MITI-419610 format. One record per atom (N, C-alpha, C): residue in three letters; x, y, z. Coordinates in steps of 0.05 Angstrom, whole numbers, plus 32768, in hexadecimal, padded with zeros to 4 digits. Layout:
BEGIN
ALAXYZ...
END
This chain:
BEGIN
MET7F5682D0860EMET7F3E82C0860DMET7F3182C18628LYS7F1882CA8628LYS7F0982CE8641LYS7EEF82BE8640ILE7EEC82AC8653ILE7ED4829B8653ILE7EBB82AB8659GLU7EA582A3864DGLU7E8C82B08652GLU7E8182AA866ELYS7E6C82B88675LYS7E6182B68690LYS7E57829A8696TYR7E48828F8682TYR7E3D82748686TYR7E4882618671SER7E52824A867ASER7E5D82368667SER7E54821B8671PHE7E528208865EPHE7E4881EE8664PHE7E5981D98656GLY7E6481C78665GLY7E7581B2865AGLY7E64819B864FVAL7E6981958635VAL7E5981808628VAL7E6D81698620GLY7E7281588633GLY7E838141862CGLY7E75812F8619ASP7E8481228608ASP7E79811085F3ASP7E8D80F985EEARG7E8880E385FBARG7E9B80CC85FAARG7EA380C585DDPHE7E8F80C485CBPHE7E9580B985B0PHE7E9580CF859AALA7E9280E885A2ALA7E9480FF8590ALA7E8180FD8578HIS7E6880F4857EHIS7E5480F38569HIS7E3D8106856DGLN7E3B81138584GLN7E238122858BGLN7E288140858DGLY7E3D814A8580GLY7E4381668582GLY7E2C81788579GLU7E1F81718563GLU7E098182855AGLU7DF18180856DALA7DEB81688576ALA7DD481648589ALA7DD9817485A3GLN7DF2817485ACGLN7DF9818385C4GLN7DF681A185BFLEU7E0081AA85A8LEU7DFF81C785A2LEU7DE281D0859ELYS7DD181BE8593LYS7DB581C58590LYS7DA881CC85ABALA7DB181BF85C1ALA7DA781C585DBALA7DB081E185E4ILE7DC981E885DEILE7DD4820285E4ILE7DC5821885D4LEU7DBE821285BBLEU7DAF822485ABLEU7D92822885B5LYS7D86821285BELYS7D6B821485CALYS7D6D822585E4ALA7D82822385F3ALA7D858234860BALA7D8782518603LYS7D97825685EELYS7D99827285E5LYS7D7E827D85DDGLU7D6E826D85CFGLU7D53827685C7GLU7D42827B85E0ALA7D48826D85F6ALA7D398271860FALA7D4482878620GLY7D5982958615GLY7D6482AC8624GLY7D7C82A58636ILE7D87828C8632ILE7D9E82848642ILE7DB782858630ASP7DC882998635ASP7DE1829B8626ASP7DF6828B8633ILE7DFC82748626ILE7E0F82618632ILE7E218257861BVAL7E3A82528621VAL7E4C8248860CVAL7E53822B8612PRO7E57821B85FCPRO7E5D81FE8600PRO7E7B81FA8603VAL7E8281E68613VAL7E9E81DE8616VAL7E9F81C08613TRP7EAA81B785FDTRP7EAD819A85F9TRP7EC4818F8609ASN7EBF817E861CASN7ED48174862EASN7ED78156862CLYS7EF0814D862DLYS7EF68131862CLYS7F12812D8639SER7F138119864BSER7F2C8114865ASER7F3F8101864BASN7F5781018653ASN7F6B80EE8648ASN7F6280D1864CARG7F5780CB8664ARG7F4E80B0866AARG7F3880A88656GLU7F2680B98650GLU7F1080B3863DGLU7F1B80AE8621HIS7F2E80BF8619HIS7F3B80BB85FFHIS7F4880A085FDGLN7F5680988613GLN7F63807E8612GLN7F5080678610ILE7F3A8069861EILE7F268053861EILE7F1880528603ILE7F11806985F8ILE7F02806A85DFILE7F15806585C7HIS7F2F806A85CBHIS7F43806A85B6HIS7F3E808185A3SER7F38809885AFSER7F3580B185A0SER7F4C80C485A6SER7F4A80DC859CSER7F5F80EF85A1SER7F53810B85A5PRO7F62811E85B1PRO7F57813985B3PRO7F5181468598LYS7F5E813D8583LYS7F5881478569LYS7F3A81418561ASP7F31812A856AASP7F1581228564ASP7F0181348572THR7F07813C858ATHR7EF5814E8599THR7EF48169858CARG7F0C81738584ARG7F0C818D8576ARG7EFD818C855CALA7F008176854DALA7EF281738534ALA7ED381728539GLU7ECB8165854EGLU7EAE81648554GLU7EA3817F855AALA7EB1818F856BALA7EA881A98572ALA7EA881BC855AASP7EBD81BB854AASP7EBE81CD8532ASP7EA881C5851EGLN7EA381AC851AGLN7E8F81A38507GLN7E7381AB8510ALA7E6D81A8852AALA7E5381AE8535ALA7E4D81CC8533THR7E6181DC853ATHR7E5C81F9853ATHR7E5A8204851DTHR7E6981F8850BTHR7E67820084EFTHR7E4C81F884E3SER7E4581DF84E8SER7E2C81D484DDSER7E1381E484E6LEU7E1381EC8500LEU7DFC81F9850BLEU7DFE8218850BGLY7E1482228500GLY7E17823F84FEGLY7E1C824D8518TRP7E28823F852BTRP7E2E824B8545TRP7E4582608542THR7E4082798549THR7E53828E8545THR7E5F8298855FASP7E55828F8576ASP7E5F82978590ASP7E7782868597SER7E82828B85AESER7E9A827B85B7SER7E93825F85BETYR7EA6824D85BBTYR7EA4823285C5TYR7EC1822885CBTYR7EC3821485DBTYR7EDD820C85E5TYR7EDF81ED85E4VAL7EF881E485E4VAL7EFE81C785E5VAL7F1181C485FDASP7F0781B58611ASP7F1481B2862BASP7F258199862DALA7F3F819D8633ALA7F518187863AALA7F4B81818657ASP7F39816E865CASP7F2D81698676ASP7F4081598688HIS7F44816486A0HIS7F54815686B5HIS7F6F814D86ABILE7F7E816186A0ILE7F99815A8697ILE7FAE816186ABASN7FC6815586A8ASN7FDD815C86B8ASN7FF5815D86A5LEU800D816086B0LEU80258163869FLEU802A814A868DSER802281338697SER8027811B8688SER801481168672THR7FFD81248672THR7FE8811F865ETHR7FE18137864CVAL7FEC814E8652VAL7FE281668645VAL7FEB81698628ASP8002815E8621ASP800D81648606ASP7FFB815D85EFASN7FED814685F1ASN7FDC813E85DBASN7FC4815185D6PHE7FBF816285EAPHE7FA8817585E8PHE7FB0819085DELEU7FCA819685DELEU7FD381B285DALEU7FCA81BE85BFASN7FCA81AE85AAASN7FC281B8858FASN7FA481BA858BHIS7F9581AE859DHIS7F7881AB8597HIS7F6681B885ACSER7F7081BF85C3SER7F6081CA85D9SER7F6681E785DEASP7F5181F585E8ASP7F55821185F0ASP7F4A8215860CPHE7F448200861APHE7F3B82008636PHE7F4981E88643PHE7F5781EE8659PHE7F6781D98666PHE7F6081D78683THR7F5681C0868BTHR7F5081BB86A7THR7F6881B086B5LEU7F7581C086C5LEU7F8E81B986D2LEU7F8781A986ECASP7F8A818F86EBASP7F82817E8701ASP7F99817A8714VAL7F988186872BVAL7FAE8184873EVAL7FA581778759ALA7F8F81698758ALA7F85815C8771ALA7F998149877DASP7FA7813B876CASP7FBB81278776ASP7FD281348784TYR7FD6814E8781TYR7FED815C878DTYR7FE6816A87A7ILE7FCC816A87AEILE7FC5817687C8ILE7FD1816787DFGLY7FDF817587F0GLY7FEC81698806GLY800981608801LYS8011816287E7LYS802D815B87E0LYS8040817187E9SER8058816A87F1SER806B817D87FBSER8074819087E5ALA807C81A887EDALA808681BC87DAALA809F81C887E6ASN80AD81D887D6ASN80C681E487DEASN80C181F787F6PRO80CE81F1880DPRO80C982028825PRO80CE821F8822SER80E382268812SER80E98243880FSER80D3825087FEGLU80C8824287EBGLU80B2824D87DBGLU8099825187ECILE8094823E87FDILE807D8240880FILE808182588822GLU8099825B882CGLU809E8271883EGLU809B828C8831SER80A3828D8817SER809F82A68808SER808182AC8805PHE807282988800PHE8055829B87FDPHE804982A58818LEU80518298882ELEU8047829F8848LEU804C82BC884FGLU806482C58849GLU806C82E1884EGLU805A82F4883ELYS805482EC8825LYS804582FE8813LYS80288301881CTYR801D82EB8828TYR800082EB882ETYR7FFB82EA884CARG800F82ED885CARG800B82EB8879ARG7FF983018884HIS7FF783178876HIS7FE6832D8880HIS7FC983268880TYR7FC283108873TYR7FA683078873TYR7F9F82F6888CTHR7FB382F2889ETHR7FAC82E488B7THR7F9D82F788C9GLY7F9082EB88DDGLY7F7E82FA88EEGLY7F6182F788E4GLU7F51830B88E6GLU7F36830A88DDGLU7F35830D88BFLEU7F2682FB88B2LEU7F2282FC8895LEU7F0582FE8890LYS7EFD83148884LYS7EE18319887ELYS7EDD8318885FILE7ECC83068856ILE7EC58304883AILE7EAC83148835PRO7EAD83288825PRO7E9483388820PRO7E7D83278816GLY7E66832B8823GLY7E4F831C881CGLY7E498304882ELEU7E5D82FB883DLEU7E5A82E58850LEU7E5682F1886CASP7E4382E6887AASP7E3D82F08895ASP7E5482E888A9GLU7E5F82D188A4GLU7E7382C788B8GLU7E8F82D488B3THR7E9D82D788C8THR7EB982E188C7THR7ECB82CA88CEPHE7EE082C788BEPHE7EF382B188C3PHE7F0C82BB88D1PHE7F1882AA88E2PHE7F3182B188EEPHE7F47829F88E4VAL7F5C82AB88DAVAL7F72829C88CEVAL7F8B82A088DFSER7F94828B88EBSER7FAD828C88FBSER7FC5828788E9HIS7FDC828C88F3HIS7FF5828788E4HIS7FF7826988DESER7FEF825988F2SER7FF1823C88EDSER7FDD823388D8ASP7FC5824088D7ASP7FB1823A88C2ASP7FBD823F88A7LEU7FCA825688A4LEU7FD5825D888ALEU7FEB824A8882GLU7FFC82428895GLU8011822F8890GLU800582148888ARG7FF0820C8895ARG7FE381F2888EARG7FD881F38872ILE7FCA8209886CILE7FBE820B8851ILE7FD4820B883BALA7FE9821A8841ALA7FFF821A882DALA800C81FF882AGLY800F81F08840GLY801A81D6883FGLY800981C2882FLYS7FEF81C78831LYS7FDC81B58824LYS7FD981BB8806PHE7FD881D587FEPHE7FD081DC87E3PHE7FE681E887D2PHE7FFB81F287DEPHE800F820087CEPHE801C81EF87B8GLY802281D687BFGLY802E81C587ACGLY801C81BF8794ALA800281BD879AALA7FEE81B78785ALA7FEC81CF8772ILE7FEB81E7877DILE7FE981FF876BILE80038204875CLYS801981FD8768LYS803281FF8759LYS803281EB8742GLU802781D48745GLU802481C1872FGLU801281CC8719ALA7FFC81D98722ALA7FEB81E6870EALA7FFA81FB86FESER800C8209870CSER801D821D86FFSER802F821086EALYS803A81F986F0LYS804C81EB86DDLYS803C81E386C4ILE802481D986C8ILE801481D186B1ILE800C81E986A1PHE800481FF86AFPHE7FFC821786A1PHE801482228690GLU802B8224869CGLU8042822E868DGLU8049821D8675HIS804682038678HIS804B81F18662HIS803881F6864BILE801F81FA8651ILE800B8200863CILE8011821C8630LYS8018822F8641LYS801D824A8637LYS8033824C8623LYS8048823B8627LYS805E823B8614LYS8055823385F8MET8040822285F7MET8036821985DDMET8021822C85D1LYS8010823685E2LYS7FF8824485D8LYS7FF8826285DDGLY8009826B85EFGLY8009828885F6GLY7FF5828C860DTHR7FFA82A1861CTHR7FEB82A68635THR7FCD82AA8630ASP7FC582B7861BASP7FAA82C08618ASP7F9982AF8605ASN7FA3829885FEASN7F96828785EAASN7F88826E85F4PHE7F84826D860EPHE7F768257861APHE7F6B825E8635ILE7F57824E863EILE7F4B82518658ILE7F58823D866BALA7F5F82468683ALA7F6A82348697ALA7F57823186AEGLU7F52821786B5GLU7F42821086CCGLU7F54820186E0VAL7F51820786F9VAL7F5F81F8870EVAL7F4B81E6871BSER7F5181CC871BSER7F3E81B88725SER7F4981AA873DMET7F3981AA8753MET7F41819A876BMET7F27818F8777ASP7F1681858766ASP7EFC817A8770ASP7EFE815D8777GLU7F11814E876CGLU7F1381318771GLU7F24812B878AVAL7F1B813687A0VAL7F28813287BAVAL7F12812A87CFALA7F1B812387E6ALA7F08811887FAALA7EF8812E8808GLU7F048145880DGLU7EF7815A881DGLU7EF48174880EALA7EDE81818813ALA7ED9819C8807ALA7EED81B08812GLN7EF581C38802GLN7F0681D8880BGLN7EF581EC881BTHR7F0081F68831THR7EF1820A8841THR7EF382258833PRO7EE38239883BPRO7EE58254882FPRO7F0182608832VAL7F0D825B884AVAL7F288266884FVAL7F3C8258883DGLU7F3A823E883AGLU7F4C822F8828GLU7F488239880BMET7F2F823D8802MET7F2A824687E7MET7F37826287E3PHE7F35827387F7PHE7F40828E87F5PHE7F5E828C87F0PHE7F6C827C87FFPHE7F89827A87FCPHE7F92826987E4ILE7F81825687DCILE7F86824987C3ILE7F87825D87ACLEU7F73826F87ACLEU7F7282848798LEU7F8A8297879ASER7F93829C87B2SER7FAB82AC87B5SER7FC3829E87A9MET7FC4828487ACMET7FDA827487A0MET7FD982758782ILE7FC182738777ILE7FBE8275875AILE7FC8828F8750SER7FC282A5875ESER7FCD82BF8757SER7FEB82C0875BHIS7FF582B48771HIS801182B48777HIS802182A88761PHE801682948754PHE80248286873EPHE801C82918722ASN800D82A78723ASN800682B5870AASN7FF782A386F6ILE7FE482938701ILE7FD3828386F0ILE7FB9829286EBPRO7FB3829A86D3PRO7F9B82AA86CEPRO7F82829786CCALA7F7D828986E1ALA7F67827586E1ALA7F4C828486DDGLN7F3C827886CCGLN7F21828386C7GLN7F0B827286D2THR7F11825986DATHR7EFE824986E8THR7F0D823886FDILE7EFF82328713ILE7F0B82218727ILE7EF6820D8731ALA7EFF81F48732ALA7EED81DF873AALA7EF481D48755PRO7EE681DD876APRO7EEB81D48785PRO7EDC81BA878BLYS7EE281AF87A2LYS7ED2819987ACLYS7EBB81A387BDPHE7EA4819887B9PHE7E8D819E87CAPHE7E86818687DBTHR7E7B818B87F3THR7E7281758804THR7E5B816687F5GLY7E5B814C87F8GLY7E47813B87ECGLY7E52812B87D5ARG7E42811A87C9ARG7E4B810887B4ARG7E4281148799PHE7E5581168787PHE7E50811E876BPHE7E5581068759ASN7E4480F2875CASN7E4880DA874DASN7E4180DE8730LYS7E4D80CE871FLYS7E4A80D18702LYS7E2D80CA86F9GLY7E2180DE86EBGLY7E0880D986DEGLY7DEF80D786EFVAL7DF280DC8709VAL7DDA80DB871BVAL7DD980F5872CASP7DC480F7873BASP7DC08110874AASP7DD481128761TYR7DD6812B876BTYR7DE781318782TYR7DDD8122879BALA7DEF811787AAALA7DE8810987C3ALA7DF6811787DAGLY7DE7812687E9GLY7DF281348800GLY7DDF8148880BASP7DE98158881DASP7DD9816C882BASP7DD78185881AILE7DC0818B880EILE7DBD81A187FCILE7DC181BC880AVAL7DB981BD8824VAL7DBD81D68833VAL7DDB81DC8836GLN7DEB81C6883BGLN7E0881C9883DGLN7E1481D18822PHE7E0A81C4880DPHE7E1581CB87F2PHE7E0F81E887ECARG7DF781F187F2ARG7DF0820D87EDARG7E03822087FCARG7E09821A8814ARG7E1B822A8824ARG7E37822B8818GLU7E4282148810GLU7E5D82128804GLU7E5E822087E9PHE7E49821C87D9PHE7E49822887BEPHE7E49824787C0GLU7E38825287D2GLU7E37826F87D5GLU7E51827A87E1GLN7E5C826B87F4GLN7E76827487FFGLN7E8B827587E8ASP7E8C826187D8ASP7EA0826087C2ASP7E9C827787AFLEU7E82827D87A8LEU7E7D82938796LEU7E8882AD87A1LEU7E8482B287BBLEU7E8C82CB87C7LEU7EA982CD87CCVAL7EB682B687D3VAL7ED382B687D6VAL7EE082BC87BCILE7ED782B087A6ILE7EE282B5878CILE7EDF82D38785ASP7EC882DE878AASP7EC382FA8784ASP7ED7830C8793TYR7EDC830687ACTYR7EEF831687BCTYR7F0B831187B3ALA7F1282F887ADALA7F2E82F287A5ALA7F3582FF878BILE7F2283018778ILE7F27830F875FILE7F32832B8764LYS7F2583398776LYS7F2D8354877CLYS7F478355878CGLU7F4A834387A0GLU7F61834487B1GLU7F7B833B87A3PHE7F7883288791PHE7F90831C8785PHE7F9383218767ASN7F838333875DASN7F85833B8741ASN7F828322872ELEU7F6F83128734LEU7F6982FB8723LEU7F568303870DPRO7F5382F386F8PRO7F4182FB86E1PRO7F2582FF86EBASP7F18831486E1ASP7EFD831A86EAASP7EE9830586DFSER7EF282F486CDSER7EE182DF86C3SER7EE282C586D3LEU7EF382C586E8LEU7EF682AD86F9LEU7EDB82A58705LYS7ED4828B8702LYS7EBA8282870CLYS7EBC82658715LEU7EA7825D8723LEU7EA58242872DLEU7EA0822E8716SER7EAD82178719SER7EA882008707SER7E9F81E98717VAL7E8881DD870FVAL7E7D81C6871DVAL7E8181AD870CHIS7E92819B8717HIS7E9881838708HIS7E85816D870FSER7E84815986FDSER7E6F814486FESER7E5481528702GLY7E50816786F3GLY7E38817786F6GLY7E20816C86E9SER7E23815886D8SER7E0C814D86CBSER7DF9814086DFASP7DDF814586DBASP7DCA813786EAASP7DC881408707LYS7DD68155870FLYS7DD4815D872BLYS7DBC816F872FPHE7DA581638728PHE7D8C81728726PHE7D83817F8740SER7D8881738757SER7D7E817E8770SER7D8D81978778ILE7DA5819B876EILE7DB481B38776ILE7DB581C8875FTYR7DAA81C18748TYR7DA981D58733TYR7D9981EE873BPRO7D8281EB8747PRO7D7482048750PRO7D8482148764VAL7D9382078775VAL7DA482168788VAL7DB982268779MET7DC782188767MET7DDC82268758MET7DD0823D8748GLY7DBA8237873AGLY7DAD824C872AGLY7DA58264873AGLU7D9A825F8752GLU7D9182758763GLU7DA98286876CLEU7DBF82798774LEU7DD68288877FLEU7DE68297876AILE7DE9828B8752ILE7DF7829B873EILE7DE782B28735LYS7DCC82B08736LYS7DBB82C68730LYS7DBC82DB8746LYS7DBB82D2875FLYS7DBB82E48776LYS7DD582F58776HIS7DEC82E98770HIS7E0582F78771HIS7E0F82FF8756ASP7E0082FB8741ASP7E0783028726ASP7E2382F6871FLYS7E2582DC8721LYS7E3E82CE871CLYS7E3B82BA8705GLY7E5182B386F9GLY7E51829F86E4GLY7E55828386F0ILE7E54827086DEILE7E58825486E6ILE7E61824386CEHIS7E71822F86D3HIS7E77821A86BFHIS7E6E820086CBVAL7E5D81F186BCVAL7E5481D786C5VAL7E6081C386B1LYS7E6E81AF86BCLYS7E7B819B86ABLYS7E6C818186ACTHR7E6481778695THR7E57815D8694THR7E69814B8682ALA7E6481318684ALA7E74811F8674ALA7E6381098668GLY7E5D80F48678GLY7E5080DC866EGLY7E3380DE8668THR7E2780F5866DTHR7E0A80F88669THR7E0380F3864BTHR7E1380FD8639THR7E0D80FA861CTHR7E0F80DC8615TRP7E2380CF861FTRP7E2680B2861ATRP7E0D80A38623LEU7E0380A9863ALEU7DEB809C8644LEU7DD380A28632GLU7DD180BA8628GLU7DBB80C08616GLU7DBE80B285FBGLU7DD680AC85F3GLU7DDA809C85DBGLU7DCE808085DFVAL7DD4807485F7VAL7DC9805985FCVAL7DAA805A85FEILE7DA0806F860AILE7D838073860BILE7D77807585EFGLY7D85808585DEGLY7D7B808885C3GLY7D7B806D85B4LEU7D8F805D85B8LEU7D90804285ABLEU7D79803185B5ALA7D73803385CFALA7D5D802385DAALA7D43802D85CEMET7D3F804785CBMET7D27805285C0MET7D24804B85A2ALA7D3A80478594ALA7D3980408578ALA7D2F80248573GLY7D3280138587GLY7D277FF88585GLY7D387FE68573GLY7D2E7FCE856FGLY7D3B7FBB855DGLY7D587FB58565GLU7D6A7FB58551GLU7D867FAE8556GLU7D937FC38568ALA7D8A7FDB8567ALA7D967FF08578ALA7D8F7FEA8596LEU7D767FE3859BLEU7D6F7FDB85B6LEU7D7F7FC385BFGLU7D837FAF85AEGLU7D927F9885B5GLU7DAF7F9F85BCMET7DBA7FB385AEMET7DD57FBC85B4MET7DD67FC985D0ALA7DC27FD985D6ALA7DC17FE585F1ALA7DC07FD08606LYS7DAF7FBC8602LYS7DAD7FA68615LYS7DC87F978618ASP7DD57F938601ASP7DEF7F858601ASP7E047F958610ILE7E047FAF860DILE7E177FC0861CILE7E137FBC863ATYR7DFA7FBD8642TYR7DF47FB9865FTYR7DFD7F9D8668SER7DF77F888659SER7DFE7F6D8660SER7E1C7F6A8664ARG7E2B7F758651ARG7E487F738653ARG7E537F83866BALA7E487F9B866FALA7E507FAB8686ALA7E4A7F9D86A1TYR7E337F8F86A1TYR7E2B7F8186BATYR7E3F7F6C86C1THR7E4B7F5E86AETHR7E5E7F4986B4THR7E7A7F5386B9ARG7E7E7F6E86B5ARG7E997F7986B8ARG7E997F9186CCGLN7E887F8E86E0GLN7E847FA586F2GLN7E9E7FAD8700ASP7EAD7F9B870AASP7EC67FA28719ASP7ED97FB28707GLU7EDC7FA886EFGLU7EEE7FB586DCGLU7EE57FD186D5LEU7ECC7FD486CFLEU7EC17FEE86C5LEU7EBE800286DCCYS7EB67FF886F3CYS7EB1800A8709CYS7ECA80138718GLY7EDF80038716GLY7EF880098725GLY7F0280258722PRO7F06802E8709PRO7F1180498705PRO7EFF8060870FTYR7EE580598713TYR7ED2806E871ATYR7EC780698737SER7ED580598746SER7ECA80508760SER7EC380678773THR7ED1807D8770THR7ECC80938783THR7EB580A5877AVAL7EAA80A08762VAL7E9580B28758VAL7E7D80A2874EILE7E7A808A8758ILE7E62807B8752ILE7E59806C876CASP7E408068876FASP7E3580588785ASP7E2080458779ILE7E28802E8772ILE7E16801A8765ILE7E0E8006877AASN7DF48002877DASN7DE97FED878EASN7DE57FD5877CALA7DF67FC1877FALA7DF67FA9876EALA7DDB7F9B876FGLY7DCD7F9D8786GLY7DB37F918789GLY7D9D7F9E8778GLU7DA37FB6876FGLU7D8F7FC5875FGLU7D937FC18741LEU7DA97FB3873ALEU7DAF7FAF871DLEU7D9E7F988713PRO7D8F7F9D86FEPRO7D7E7F8886F2PRO7D8F7F7386E5ASP7D857F5A86E6ASP7D937F4486D9ASP7D927F4886BBPRO7DA87F4486ADPRO7DA87F48868FPRO7D937F378681ASP7D8C7F20868CASP7D777F0F8680ASP7D5C7F1D8682ASP7D587F2C8697ASP7D3F7F3B869AASP7D3F7F538687VAL7D567F608685VAL7D587F778673VAL7D547F6F8656ALA7D5C7F578650ALA7D597F4D8634ALA7D3B7F4C862CGLU7D297F4C863FGLU7D0C7F4C8639GLU7D007F678638TRP7D0F7F7C863FTRP7D047F978640TRP7CFF7FA28624ASN7CEB7FB38621ASN7CE87FC28609ASN7CF97FDC860BGLY7CF97FEC85F5GLY7D09800485F5GLY7D018018860AASN7CE7801B860EASN7CDE802F8622ASN7CE68027863ELYS7CE5800D8644LYS7CED8003865FLYS7D0A80088663PHE7D1B8001864FPHE7D3780058652PHE7D3E80238655ALA7D3280348644ALA7D3780518646ALA7D2E805C8660GLY7D178052866AGLY7D0C805C8683GLY7D1E8056869BALA7D2B803E869AALA7D3D803786B0ALA7D57804786AFLEU7D5F804F8696LEU7D79805D8693LEU7D76807B8694ARG7D608086868AARG7D5D80A38688ARG7D5880AE86A4HIS7D6680C486ABHIS7D6580D086C5HIS7D4D80E386C7ILE7D3680D886CFILE7D1E80E886D4ILE7D1780E386F1PRO7D1E80F68703PRO7D1780F3871FPRO7CFA80ED8723GLY7CF480D88733GLY7CD880D18739GLY7CCD80BC8726ASN7CDA80B78710ASN7CD180A286FDASN7CD68087870APRO7CC18077870EPRO7CC4805D871CPRO7CD6804A870DASP7CDA804E86F3ASP7CEC803C86E3ASP7D09804386E6TYR7D0F805C86EETYR7D2B806686EFTYR7D3B80568704ASN7D53804D86FBASN7D64803C870CASN7D808048870CPRO7D8780578721PRO7DA180658722PRO7DB980528721SER7DB7803A872CSER7DCD8027872BSER7DD1801D870EPHE7DBB80178700PHE7DBB801086E4PHE7DC8802686D4ARG7DC1803E86D9ARG7DCC805686CBARG7DEA805886D0GLN7DF2805586E9GLN7E0F805986EFGLN7E20804386E2LEU7E16802B86E2LEU7E25801586D6LEU7E29801A86B8ILE7E14802286AAILE7E178027868EILE7E288040868AHIS7E278053869CHIS7E38806B869AHIS7E5580638698VAL7E5E805186A9VAL7E7A804986A9VAL7E8080338694GLY7E6B802A8687GLY7E6E80148674GLY7E73801D8658TYR7E7B80368654TYR7E80803F8638TYR7E978031862BLYS7EA88024863CLYS7EBE80148631LYS7EB37FFD8620VAL7E9D7FF28629VAL7E907FDC861AVAL7E897FE685FEALA7E7C7FFD85FCALA7E75800885E2ALA7E8D800E85D1ALA7EA2801885DEALA7EBB801E85CFALA7EC6800485C3GLU7EC47FEE85D1GLU7ECE7FD485C6GLU7EBD7FCB85AFLEU7EA47FD385ADLEU7E937FCC8597LEU7E9B7FDC857DGLY7EAA7FF18581GLY7EB58000856BGLY7EA0800A8557ASP7EA58004853DASP7E93800E8528ASP7E778003852ALYS7E737FEC8537LYS7E587FE2853BLYS7E477FF6854BPHE7E5480018560PHE7E4680148571PHE7E43802F8564THR7E59803A855ATHR7E568054854DTHR7E4580538534GLY7E46803D8526GLY7E34803A850FGLY7E17803B8517MET7E11802F852EMET7DF580308538MET7DED804C8540LEU7E00805B854BLEU7DFB80778551LEU7DF480878538LYS7E0380828523LYS7DFE80908509LYS7DE3808884FELYS7DDD806E84FFLYS7DC5806484F3LYS7DAC80708501HIS7DAE8074851BHIS7D98807E852AHIS7D9E809A8536HIS7DAC80AA8526HIS7DB580C48530HIS7D9E80D78538ARG7D8780D5852AARG7D7180E78530ARG7D6780E2854CVAL7D5F80C98552VAL7D5380C4856DVAL7D6880C78583VAL7D8180BF857DVAL7D9680C28591VAL7D9B80E08596GLY7D9D80F08581GLY7DA1810C8585GLY7D8B811A8594GLU7D728112858FGLU7D5C811D859EGLU7D5F811985BCGLN7D68810285C4GLN7D6C80FC85E0GLN7D81810E85ECVAL7D97811285DDVAL7DAE812285E6VAL7DA5813F85EATHR7D98814A85D6THR7D8F816685D7THR7D7B816A85EEGLU7D67815985F0GLU7D53815C8604GLU7D60815A8620ASN7D7281488624ASN7D7F8144863EASN7D8E815D8647ILE7D9E81688635ILE7DAE8180863DILE7D9C81988641PHE7D89819C862FPHE7D7981B58632PHE7D6381B28647GLU7D52819D8645GLU7D3B819B8657GLU7D4381948673ARG7D5681828677ARG7D5C81788692ARG7D738186869FHIS7D848194868FHIS7D9B81A1869BHIS7D9981BF869ALEU7D9A81CA8682LEU7D9B81E8867FLEU7D8281F5868ALYS7D6A81EA8684LYS7D5281F6868ELYS7D5081F586ADARG7D5A81DF86B8ARG7D5A81DD86D6ARG7D6D81F186E2LEU7D8581F386D6LEU7D99820586E1LEU7D92822286DFPHE7D85822986C9PHE7D7F824586C5PHE7D61824B86C8GLU7D52823886D3GLU7D36823C86DAGLU7D25824786C2ARG7D27823886ADARG7D17823F8695ARG7D01822A8690
END
């Protein structure tokens, strides 16, 4: 199984928008953008929604069958580890091996020493083709990098081998994820991380590094775009070099997590993947859930009242809902409208505050982020919420399709 050059993660909290999401991918194909969908959902989301990986697979299969999609598509076991992977084995063919928590953890000294001996010849001057700068790698640098990342990549190997026993080597896509950490990996660190992936015989096809700046959920990138551009291009070229040096899969490409709504850096990513003729995987998650709430607001009546109720409940439970996402949201409590005021809004006002249109005076990123993490409230409403989605599936689906195609894919691929 070999992943295509361009792939796009379409997370769907409640598994109701598969067709609407795929319609966006089909519109992209009509516009000359060949991209494959990856339905992704994490164990945490399944637990909160009380769903299962089987539901995600059923959604993807139903959508592709209904719309006659004949190209590849994947179902991603998002951010799994050894303790959570088993429930995904029968239903997923893309596995995001999340080893961020193991960075810096100790590893077997003899195994590290064996690695150091194998790759010590890369010390001294390290020149990455395409990059103007030359890096110098000392023995102590290599030892530090091995001490920091070796244990994490060994853990990725354990997860990979566990999946391989069930599915076979060539029947799934493996991604190595280390984006949820405090500091971006340097080009030298990335080079040796990839050497470790090769060392452990992990045929990774995507890798999700950390970039400088904030990749908050559901809102734009916050950081130095010039610095991001530099890091993104460095990673593209390091991967290209490492594929050749370490015999890694030629399909290996960058994966950008929390990629939804990062509109200010989409042109940068689009320019650089075009410049270097490289692929990309962009993973989104809660964007579809937000478009569902927007769709309910636009539907008016009882649907609008439900959208307002979700916000009101989330407003009173901010600490509970925001806690698990504290590192990937920045909510200014002073910018959150009072629920009593929101109760007087019409559908257009509510949708305008929630919909991410840069420059729209009604858009409120704090409002958007709170509702983003408030999907637990909708899950607690159970059939009342999903029944409302079914009742207003047309207007809700239109929001989902438009968001993915118009605001994401067209921006990323400059169409």
